[in-house]
N, C-alpha and C positions, 0 to 999 in steps of 0.2 A: 640649439636655438633658444634664446630666452624670451621672456614675455615682451621685452622691449622690441626685439626683432619682429615678433608676430604683429605687434601694433604697427610698426613701420610697413610691414608687408600689406596689412589691411588698408592702411591709409593710401599707400601707393596704388593698390588695386582700385580703390574707390575714386581716386583722382583720375586714373586712366579711364575708368568707365564714364566719369562725368565729362571728361574732355571728348570721349568718343561720341557721347550723346549730343554734346554741343555741336560737333561737326555734322552729325546726322541731322540735327535740327536745322542747321544752316542750309543743308542741301534740300530738306523738305520745304522750307520757307521759300527758297528760290524757285521751286516747282509750282507754287501756288500763284494763280493769276488774280483771283479775287476771293473775298470771303462773302458768300451769299447768305442772306437772311431774308425773312419776310417774303417767302416765295409762293405762298398760297394765293391763287388768283382771286381778285375781287373787283367790284365796281364801286366807283364813288357816286353816291346818290344824292349827296348834299354837301355844299361847301360854303363856309362863311369865314371871312378873314383867313387866318392860318388853318382853321379847323377843316378836316375832311371826315365825312361819315362813310365808312366802308360797308359794303354788303357782300357777304359770302354765302353762296347758295349751296345747300347740302347736296352731295352727289348721290345720296341714298334716299330712300323713301322718308318724307318728312314726318316726324313723330309728334311734333308740337305745333299746333296752330298759332299759339302765342309766340311771337318772336322773342329773341334774346338779344338785348343790347349790352355790350361790354364797355364799361367806363374805366379807363386806365388812369394812372396817376399822371400828374404834370411833369414829374421829375425825371422820368425815363421814357424811352420809346416803347410802344405797345408790342413790338415784335418779340418781346420776351416770351409770349405765348405761341410764337411761331418761329423759333430759332432754326429748326431743321426738322425734316420729316420724322425722324425717330424720336424727337423730343418736342413735338408740336401739340400742345393741348388744344389749340384751335383746330387742327386737322382731325384730331380725335373726336371733338365735339361735332364737327361736320359729318364725319363718317358715321356717327351714331344717330344722325337724323335731325340735327338742329340747323335751322337757318340762323346765321350770326350777323349782327351789326356791331361794328367796332368804331369807337371814337378815336381818331388820330388828331391830337391837339396841335401838332406841328411844332414849329420852332419860333417862339416869340422873338421879336426884334425891338428896336428902340421905339417903334410906333405903338408897341403894346405895353409900354411902361406903366400906364394907368389902368390897365385891366384889373378888376378886383373880383372877389368871390361872387358878387352879384352878377357880373358879366359871365363868369364861367358856369355858374349853377342855374341862375334864374333865366339866363338868356341862351348860352350855347347848349348846355345840357338839355334844357327844356325844348329848344328847337330840334335837337336830335331825337328826343322822345316823340315829339309830334310827327316828325318825318318818318320815323320807324313805323308808327301806328298807321300813318297814311299809306306807306309803301306796302305794308303787310295786310292792310284793310282790317285792322283790329282797333278796339277802343283802348286797349292796354298793352303794355309790353312787360316782359320779365327783365329785370335789371341785375347785372352782375358787376360789382365794383371791386377793383383791385387796389389794395394799399390806400393811398390818398384818394384814389378814385372810388374806393369803398366808402370813405368818409363823405365824399361828395354825394354818393348815391344815397346814403342815409339821410343827409340833409334834404336832398331833392324829394325823397319819398315822404319824409315828414311834412314837407311843404305842399306836396302834390299827391296825396295818397290815392286819389281816384285814378291816376294814370299808370300805376305800377301794380301788376298782378302778384308776382313773386319776387323776393329779394334775396340775393346771394352776395353777402360781403365776403371777400377773400383776403386774408392777411391784413385786416382792416383795423386801424387804431380807433378805439372808442373812448376808453379812459387813457388819456395821454400822460398821466402822471403816476403810473405804477412804479414801484420801487426798482423794478428790474428793467425799466425803459431807458436804455442808454441814450437814445435820441433826446428824450426829455432832459436828462442831466446835462446834455450839451446845449440844447436849445434855450434852457432857462437863463443862460448867461449871455445870450445874443441880444445886442441892441439893434432891434429890427429897424427902428427909425434911422439910425446912423448907417446901417448897411444899405438901405434903400437910397438914402440921400447920397451915399458915396458911389454906389455902383449903378443906380437906376434899376435895371434888371439884374437879378442875382446870377452870377456866372455858374453854369452847370458844373464846370470843372472844380470850382470851389466847394460845391456841395458834395461832389464825388470824393474830394480829399477828406471832407468831414466824415462821410460814411466809412471810408477806409480806416480812419483814425480810431474807430470804435473797436476794431479787431486788428491791430497793427501786425501782430505776428502771423496770424492766419492769412490775412489779405495782402500782406506785404512780403515778409521774409520767407515764409513757408511756400507761398505761391511761386515766388521767383526761383527758389531753390528747386522746386519740383517742375519748373517749366520745361527743362530738357526732356523729361519723361513724357510730357504731353505732346511734344513736337517731333517725336521720333518718326512717326508714320503719318501719312497724309490725312486719313480719316480722323484720327485723334487730334491732329493739329487743327483741322477745320472746326471740330467741335469746340476746342479750347478757344480758338480765335473768334468764333461766332459769339461766344459768351463775353470775351474781352471787348469785342466791338460794341455789344449792347451796353456793357458797364460804362464805357467811356463815351457813348453817344448820348450825352446828357444835355437836353435843351436848357437854355437860360430860363429863369423864372421871372414872369412879369412882376415888377416891383411891388405894386399895391397888393396883388393876390398873395405874394410871399409874406408881406407885412401882416396882413389880416390872418393868414393861416397860422403863422408861428405865434402871434400874440393871443388870438382867441382860443386856439386849440391846444397848443403846447404850453404856453406860459400861464394861461388863465383857465384851461380845462373847461371851457364854457359848454361844450357839447353835452356832457353828462349833467351839467347844472341847469340845462334848459335855457341858457342865456346867449347862445351863439346867434349872431345876427348875420343873415345873408341879405345884403341890401337893407330894406326896411322890414324884413320878415324875420320873425324869431323862430328858431328851430326847437320843436318839442318832440323828442323821440317817442313819446307816448302816443303820438298820432299814427305811429306805424303799427298796423294791425295785420299786415300781410304775412303769409307764410315766409319764414326766414330759414335759410340754410347758412350757418355761419362756419366758414372754413378757415382754419389757422394751422400754422406749423409748430410742432412741438419744440423745435430747436431754432425758432426764429429769433434772431438777435436784434432786428430792426423793429419788429412789432411783436413783442413777447406775448405768449398766449393770454396772460391775464389782461392785457390791454384790449384784446379782442373779445374774450369771454364775458367781459363786463356788460356787453350789449344786452344780455337777457334781463338785467335789472331795470332797464330803462324803456323798453318797448312794450307794447300791449298785445303782441302777437300770441295767439293761443296755439299756433302751429310753429314751434320753434325747435330747430334741431342744430346740433353742432357736429362738425367733422374735424377730428384731429388727424393731421397728416404727420407722419414721423419724418419730417424734413425741415430744412431751414426756409428762409424767406423766399429764395429762388427755387429751391428744390420742390416746393409745392407745385410748381408749373412744369419743371423740366425733368424731374426724376422719373424712374420707371413707375413709381406709384401713381404719378399723375396720369400716365397712360392707362394703367390697368385698373386703377381704383377711383381716382378723383373725377376724371371726365365721365366715366360711366355712371358714377353716383349722382353727379349733377344732372345728367340727362334723365335718369330714372326718377329722380326727385321732381323734376319739372313735369315730366309726362304724367306722373300721378296726380298733379295739381292743375293739369291743363283743362 
């Protein structure tokens, strides 16, 4: 048997295995009735327009009298932190003794076309902070912001420092124009005015295509070729499909808020220049003196580490710590490290400063 015959035998075996896995995947998918996510029980304690403020009570002894409010990004749904029990950062934080409040921004529709950053930060976020403090009977709340929600949290804290006790930005862009920021290199060519005039609200599906285009081989070809391996058995299939459901469950973006965010933050980098305007209020990061725990992913391709680590140069906090997680943008929340390291570190850090 020559080398050519060996190659043919190898190819034949691989094709057979690939087809076998495809058939097994088809059988597995037919057995699944639904893809459940966001399963941790909660109460809605405040509602305004599309927004809902969720309250999750710890099943354990409460370790922090100061509540924790989580501000997620507008561009995806917040159940990333509660995909499934074995990968739920939310459940881990609750189990470790924190009461959690979470902002669910909802799904903007045509009526929300003219919502701007003033509405989201000075109104919605401010009303949530006030509600949390009232519900928990405290004067301040801890604030954890994720991705774009972290940028919102920085702006809010700079404008309302008396309301925030401790601040935790996670995978949060601060310097939007670092050389390795792929989103900046895409966003700088976007005509935001034309996009908003054309679409009104920016379709979430279009934004998803943009994110996927940043890593086309990994997020396209490689993922699709590896899909039969993920769908062979029920548990692996559910884990894979929960992530896929989150990825493609992308709300449209209110037109004016999108226009302001992409121009002020990405294209003009006004946050670190002290020039960002939220309504008629100017954001100065030097107003932030609170303790800060800045968490970022070493392999994050959406918010590269340098974009997050820049924060230290612009705040006036004397209690500033960083936590590097050996993970990508999503792995910070769903990896094993999130369960064993990130969530416990957050709780311990907050308890020490309570």
